[in-house]
C-alpha positions in Angstrom: -0.1 0.1 0.0 2.8 2.4 0.9 4.2 1.7 -2.0 1.2 2.7 -4.4 1.4 6.1 -1.8 4.9 6.5 -3.1 4.7 6.1 -7.1 1.7 8.8 -6.7 4.2 11.3 -4.8 7.0 10.3 -7.0 5.5 12.4 -9.6 5.0 15.2 -7.6 8.7 15.4 -6.4 10.3 14.7 -10.0 8.4 18.3 -11.2 9.7 20.0 -8.0 6.3 19.6 -6.2 5.3 17.6 -3.6 1.6 16.2 -1.9 1.5 16.6 1.8 -2.6 15.7 1.5 -1.8 12.2 0.6 -2.2 10.7 3.9 -5.7 12.9 4.3 -7.1 11.4 0.7 -5.8 7.5 1.5 -8.1 8.0 5.0 -11.1 9.3 2.8 -10.6 6.6 0.2 -10.2 4.1 3.2 -13.4 5.7 4.6 -15.9 6.2 1.6 -15.0 2.4 0.4 -15.5 1.2 4.2 -18.8 2.6 4.4 -20.2 1.4 0.8 -18.4 -1.6 1.2 -20.3 -2.3 5.0 -22.4 -5.4 5.4 -26.3 -4.5 5.3 -26.9 -6.4 8.4 -24.4 -4.6 10.7 -25.1 -3.0 13.5 -23.1 0.0 13.6 -24.1 1.1 9.9 -23.5 4.2 9.5 -26.2 4.7 6.4 -28.9 1.8 7.2 -31.4 1.9 4.4 -28.5 1.8 2.0 -28.3 -1.4 -0.2 -25.6 -3.5 -0.2 -23.1 -2.1 -3.4 -20.8 -4.3 -5.8 -17.2 -4.1 -4.9 -15.7 -3.0 -8.3 -18.7 -0.2 -8.5 -17.2 1.2 -5.1 -13.7 0.9 -6.5 -14.9 2.8 -9.5 -16.2 5.7 -7.4 -13.5 5.8 -4.9 -10.9 6.3 -7.7 -13.1 8.8 -9.2 -13.5 10.9 -6.0 -9.5 10.6 -5.7 -9.2 11.7 -9.4 -11.5 15.0 -8.4 -9.2 15.3 -5.4 -5.9 15.5 -7.8 -7.4 17.4 -10.0 -8.1 20.1 -7.3 -4.5 19.9 -6.5 -3.4 20.4 -9.9 -5.6 23.5 -10.8 -4.6 25.2 -7.8 -1.0 24.6 -8.4 -1.0 24.9 -12.8 -3.3 27.9 -12.8 -3.4 29.8 -9.4 0.9 29.5 -9.1 0.4 28.5 -5.3 3.4 26.6 -4.4 2.3 23.1 -4.0 3.6 22.8 -0.6 0.9 25.4 0.5 -1.4 24.2 -1.8 -1.4 20.7 -1.0 -1.2 21.9 2.7 -4.6 23.6 1.9 -6.6 20.7 0.4 -4.9 18.5 3.3 -7.0 20.1 5.9 -10.1 20.7 3.8 -10.1 16.8 3.1 -9.4 15.8 6.6 -12.4 18.0 7.5 -14.7 16.0 5.1 -13.7 13.1 6.2 -14.5 13.7 9.8 -18.1 15.3 8.5 -18.5 12.2 5.9 -17.6 9.6 9.0 -19.3 11.8 11.8 -15.9 10.9 12.9 -16.9 7.5 14.1 -14.5 4.3 13.0 -16.2 2.5 10.1 -15.8 -1.6 10.3 -18.3 -4.8 9.5 -17.5 -4.8 6.2 -18.4 -7.5 3.2 -17.0 -10.9 3.6 -16.0 -10.8 -0.3 -14.1 -7.5 0.2 -12.2 -8.5 3.0 -11.3 -12.0 1.5 -10.5 -10.9 -1.6 -7.6 -7.6 -0.6 -6.4 -10.2 1.8 -6.4 -13.2 -0.1 -3.1 -15.3 -1.1 -2.3 -17.8 -3.5 -0.6 -20.7 -1.7 -0.2 -22.0 1.9 -0.9 -18.9 4.5 0.7 -21.1 7.0 3.6 -22.2 4.8 4.9 -20.1 1.4 2.3 -18.2 0.0 1.9 -15.2 -2.5 -0.5 -12.3 -0.9 -3.2 -10.5 -3.8 -1.5 -7.5 -2.4 2.2 -8.2 -4.1 0.5 -8.6 -7.5 -1.1 -5.1 -7.2 2.0 -3.6 -6.6 3.9 -5.4 -9.6 0.9 -4.3 -12.0 1.3 -0.8 -10.8 5.1 -0.9 -10.5 5.3 -1.8 -14.1 2.7 0.4 -15.5 4.2 3.3 -13.7 7.8 2.3 -15.0 6.0 2.6 -18.5 4.2 5.8 -18.3 7.5 7.5 -16.8 10.1 5.9 -20.0 8.2 5.1 -22.7 5.5 8.0 -22.6 5.1 11.8 -23.9 3.7 12.3 -20.6 6.8 10.9 -18.6 9.7 13.0 -20.9 7.2 15.9 -20.2 7.2 15.2 -16.5 11.2 15.3 -16.5 11.7 18.1 -18.8 9.6 20.0 -16.0 11.4 18.8 -13.3 14.6 19.6 -15.1 13.6 23.4 -16.0 10.1 24.1 -16.3 10.8 27.5 -18.5 13.0 25.7 -20.7 10.2 23.0 -21.4 7.5 25.6 -21.6 9.0 27.2 -24.5 9.8 23.7 -26.0 6.1 23.3 -26.6 5.3 21.6 -23.5 2.0 22.4 -21.9 3.2 22.6 -18.4 0.0 23.0 -16.9 -1.9 20.0 -18.7 0.5 17.9 -17.2 1.0 19.2 -14.0 -2.4 18.5 -13.9 -2.5 14.8 -15.0 0.5 14.4 -12.3 -1.9 15.5 -9.4 -5.1 13.8 -11.2 -3.3 10.2 -11.8 -1.4 10.9 -7.6 -5.0 11.2 -6.3 -6.0 8.0 -8.5 -3.2 6.3 -6.1 -4.0 7.5 -3.4 -7.5 6.1 -3.8 -6.4 3.0 -4.6 -4.4 2.9 -1.7 -7.2 3.7 0.8 -9.5 1.3 -1.1 -6.8 -1.7 -0.4 -5.9 -0.2 3.4 -9.5 -0.1 4.2 -10.0 -4.0 4.0 -6.3 -4.9 5.3 -6.7 -3.0 8.1 -10.3 -4.3 8.8 -11.2 -0.8 9.3 -11.3 2.6 8.5 -11.4 6.0 10.4 -10.8 9.8 9.6 -7.6 9.2 11.1 -6.5 6.9 8.9 -3.3 7.8 6.7 -1.9 10.7 8.9 1.7 10.8 8.4 2.0 8.4 5.1 2.5 11.6 2.8 5.6 11.8 4.9 7.0 8.4 4.7 6.4 8.0 0.8 8.3 11.3 0.7 10.8 9.9 2.5 10.9 7.0 0.3 11.2 7.9 -2.6 14.0 10.7 -1.6 16.0 7.4 -0.3 15.4 5.9 -3.3 16.9 8.3 -5.6 13.9 11.1 -6.4 15.5 14.5 -6.5 13.6 16.8 -4.4 15.1 19.2 -6.8 13.1 17.7 -9.6 14.3 16.1 -12.9 15.4 12.7 -11.5 13.6 9.8 -9.7 13.2 6.0 -11.3 10.3 3.3 -10.1 13.0 0.6 -9.3 14.3 3.6 -6.8 11.0 4.4 -5.3 10.6 0.8 -4.4 13.8 0.2 -2.9 13.3 3.4 -1.1 9.7 2.4 0.5 11.6 -1.3 1.0 14.4 0.3 2.9 12.1 2.5 5.1 9.9 -0.3 6.1 12.9 -2.7 6.8 13.7 0.1 9.1 10.6 0.3 11.2 10.5 -3.3 11.4 14.1 -3.8 12.8 13.4 -1.3 15.1 10.4 -3.0 16.3 12.7 -6.7 17.0 14.8 -4.7 18.6 12.7 -3.5 21.1 13.0 0.1 20.8 10.3 2.3 22.4 7.4 2.8 19.4 7.4 6.4 20.0 11.0 6.7 19.6 10.3 5.4 15.7 8.8 8.9 14.5 12.1 10.2 15.7 14.3 8.2 13.7 12.0 8.3 10.8 12.5 12.0 10.7 16.4 11.8 11.2 16.1 9.5 8.2 14.1 11.9 6.3 16.6 15.1 6.7 19.6 13.3 6.3 18.2 11.9 2.9 17.2 15.1 1.6 20.5 16.9 2.8 22.0 14.3 0.6 20.2 14.8 -2.1 20.9 18.3 -1.6 24.5 18.2 -1.4 24.3 16.0 -4.6 22.7 19.0 -6.4 25.2 21.6 -5.2 28.1 19.2 -5.9 26.5 19.1 -9.8 26.1 23.1 -10.4 
């Protein structure tokens, strides 16, 4: 799930932007999917009179809402020229407020069995060797983004904007359209991550996804996606996310107080960005 979020953030970082609303978008998507896929006989159902909905239909609804949030970010950044940091910080707060109103700040549970079983399913013996379905989802999206970044005009435009936006615009690149598409794609990825996360966690709440954007940015940075723009690979993003997750697992096995995890994660983020800036200065 964190890999999908990092894929969405990577495009923003490559164009010298960022997306601080990622975590809240994931949380809202999880809440929306959870509410629409609650069992009809669940006592704590948020909307008791609503019929049970098909998983595929709910997925399309969630992705469409994610695209709308991404479009909002893209329009604010591209046409109002608001810095991505400020724009996404504002939409982050807006989306969190929407989540609180939508769920009435109540935890969401009682999901349909088919939804839980599909997302948490696997190939093989769960007690022995097995491959979870989420692994295949990660592989599919990883290959798709590799193709998108390396074999399409959109990917070339993205790297050109990150390298030198003015030069890209002079060369005929529609930078505004490219930025909108980048943030819309990111919004769709956050929505997909939220849809998967709700079932994986067995529940959802408005606070779900809090801080995930920082983990995604850290994973991208560790994996070589430059905050100065124009540099980054899908393989690097995957490695960065795995390293960051491995770090948390190691701290857990060492018996380190969980509260210290945040301190270590913060140090890793600052160190990774500082090293990236040093490389950029050295090249200049």
